[in-house]
N, C-alpha and C positions, 0 to 999 in steps of 0.2 A: 601465368599467363594472364595477359587481361585486354580486352578488346572493348573497345568502341562500337556500339549500337545506338543507332540515328533513330527515333522516336517521334511520332507526330501528336502533338497533346490537343487540347481543346484550343478551338480556334484557330489550329493551323500551327501552333505555336512549336517550334524544332527543339526538342529535347534529347538531351544526351543520356546515353544508359551506359553503365560498362560490367561486364561480363568479366568475372573471376573464375580461372580454371579455363579445361578445355570446353568448348561449345559443342552443343547437344549434335549427336549425328542427323545426316538428312532424315526426314520424316518423323524423328523423335520429340517426343511432347514431354515435357518436366513433369507432370504429373501424373503419365501414366505407369500405375501400379506393376502391369499385367507382363508378365513374362512370354517369352517369344517360344516357338516350338522346340528351339535348342535348348531354353531352360536359361538361358542366357541372364544375366543381373538386369531388374528393371531400371527404367530411365533415373536418374536422380531426383526428387521432387526440388519443384520452385520456388526461391526464397527471392522476394524483393524487400531492398531496403531502403529506408527513406529517410535521410537526414531533417535535421531540423531546420529553424527559421535562421541564416546566415550560413547556415552549412554547406558541405558539397557531399558529393560521391565518395570521393577519397577519403572522407572521416571513416568510412565503413573497410578501409582495406584491410586491417588486421583481422575484424572480425569476417569478411569475406573470402579472406585466404583459407580459413580453417572451415567454414562453412562448404568452402566447394569440394573439400574432400568425398562430401558424402551428399550435397546437393549442388543444384545448380544456381548459384549465388549472382543473383544482378544487383546492382546499387545505380540510382537516379538521381542525376541532379535535375532538381524541380527546377521550373519557371523560376526564370530571375536569378538564379544560382548557377556558381561552376561553369561549366562550357556550354550551358544551356541557353536558348537566347530569351533577352530581358528587355521584349520592347516595351517601349511606354504607355502605346497606347493598348497594351492585352490586359487580359481580365485578372486581378490578383486576388479573387475570392476563392472562399472554400471550395463553391462548386467546381472552380477551375483545376484547383489541385487534385481533388479525387478523381475527376475525368482524366487529369493526366497520368493518374496511378493508374487507373482501371484500363486506359489505352496501352502503356506498357506490359499491363499481365498479358492483356490479349493479344496485342501485335509482336511479344517476343514467345507468345506459347507457354509460359508459366502457369499455368491454371492445370490444377486447384494449387493456388500457392499457398504460403505461408509468408504472411507481411511482417516486417521487423523496422518500428518505426521509433523516433527518437524523439520526444518533445512535439513540435509541431507537426513533424512526419508522423508522430505515433496518432495523432489526433485523424490524421490524413486516412492513416492505415485502419482506424478502427469504424470511421464514417464510411470508408468503402466497404470494408466487410458488414456492414450493416445495410448499405446499398445494394452490394451483389454477392448475398452468401453462396451463390453459385461458383464464384472464381475464388473465394478465400477456403484455407480448409486449417489454418493456423496463424495467431495473432499475437505478436509479442510488444506488449506496449512499453516504453521507456521514461520514466520521468515526465509522465505529462499529466496536467491536471483537467480535472473533468467541468470543474466549475467555474463560473465566471469570472474573470480577475478584473474586469471594470476602467474606467477612465483615469484613476489615480496610476495603474499600474502603464498604462498607456502614455501616461505626462512622463513619468517614471524615465522611460526609454528614450523619448523625444529627447529629454536633458543630457542622456546618457551618450547617445549618438555625437551632441553638439559637444561632449566633453572630448572624445576622441582626438588625441594630437596629430591631425594628419596635416601632410604626411609625414609618415615615418620615413626616419633617413635609410635605417635599414633593416632587415628581418631581425636581428636581436635586439632594436629597440622596441618591434611590435611583441616580441617574446617577452621583455621585461612589462613593458606595461601592462599586458591584458593578464601576467603572470605575479604581478607584483603591485604597480602601481596603478592601476582601474581602483576606483574609488569603489567599485560593487567587490572588490576581493578582500575578503577578510584575513587569509594569511597566503605566505607565498604559495602558488599551485603551478609549477611548471608545465602541465599537462595542459591549463587550462592558454597557459601562451604559446603552446604548438598547435593548439586547436586554431588558433585564431590567426597564428602566421600562417596554417594553412589556406587561408581564404584571402589571401592579400598579394598582390602583384605587382611589379614595378613598372612605374608610370616614368614619364621626363622629371619630376620633381619630384620623386622617391614613392614609398610604397603604398598603396591605397587596397581599400578590398575589392572583391572581383564583383562584388553586388553594389547596388545604388541604395544607401540607408533608407531614400524617401521611398522606395518600392518596398522597404522592409517593412516600414511603419504601415503602409497601405494594407501589405498583406496582414499583418498582425491585427489590424483594425478590422478585418472580415471576421474575426473570430475571438476576441479578446473579450470582449462585452456581453457574449452568450455563453449559458450553460452547456454541459454536451454531453448530460446522463441518458437523453433519450435513446440517443444513438448507441451507447452501451449497451443498452435493456436489448438491441434488435442483433445485436453480435451472437449469431449461433454455434460459432466453431468455438473450440477449445480457446483461450485465451489467457496470457501471462503479463500479470503489471509487474515492473521492474521499478525500484526505486533506488538511489543512492539515499544512505542514511542520511546526508547533509545537502541533499537536492531539494528540488522546489516542490515536489510531490510529499507532503506528509504522510506519516501514517494511519492518521484513520481516515483520511482522503482515499487512500489508495486501498485500506482495505472495503470502504464502502465502496468502492468501483467494482473490487473482487467481488463483492455479493451482488451488487446490482448485475455484473457480466452472467450469461445464464451457465456459463460455463466457465468462469474465471479461475485464476491460481495467481498465487502472488509470490514472490521473492525479493529479496534487497542485499543489497551489497554494502558491506563495510569501508569504510574510509574514501568514500565515492561522494562526491557532488552531483551537481545536474550534469556532467558530461561523463555520463557513470562509463559506457565502455573506454572512453578515454583515461579515465581516473584508475581504471584498476580493471585492465583487459583481462586478467587470469582470471579474476573472480565476477566478471563479467561473463565469461564463457560459463565457467562453473554454475552460474546461475538459470542459464538459460539452455545448455545442451541438454540438459534430461527433458525438458519440454519439447525440443526439435526431434531427441531419439525418438519420440514415439510417430513421428512422422516418416520415417525411414523403413518401418517395419513390415 
């Protein structure tokens, strides 16, 4: 079962959250671990899943489904993404994304929550954990760097967006281009093609992204020039850093992130690139499930 829940984000932006599994009972708080007088099982601990730039909540569906067996699993379409609002005049800043996640945790009663973030969503997750330690009991960072990426990186992204052969005639063309023909692809990667097919919608002239590429560049510009080590040092809860061996987060940097985190742990997934949870879903689950088990006892 998947149900949509509307969340009001920073500045009144309407956000779509998606809950997997059965909803909580009336009056039940996700993070309340106390048993009732009859000795019934405690409520499932809350988990909020945050996708990366250009992603959407549905990218988390396989993860959220198995999570929902023992957790209250909610995935958020962040502003400008998925089925959430994409106002031209809204703020696409770091602060706005963090405030949106904070609003989702509070409005959905998920606290104390475990945050699972991929790429930009991981940055949002650790910044929220640093800002509101009272809301966050655990953190999983998936393939996101703490170092500044710089102006050259931003220019590469601008050029890359211009290279997209929009509109795509069919979803098969989407899968082929992003999985094989994209100049950023070193070898055929079907899971990458599927990832981008998930963020396309049919329009009058073909298939186009559900997001505005200019908004994505604006969003990225608010964090790409800065390093984010300081916030890592402020994360008080247990935190797991996960990298794909062929991803964007290198081993040395990931291990430095673990060292900087007050309660950092490390895991890596073989034969996975940046889209760790898409490339190797079973190995991804094996990497994070032992960490999550610590919040269900």
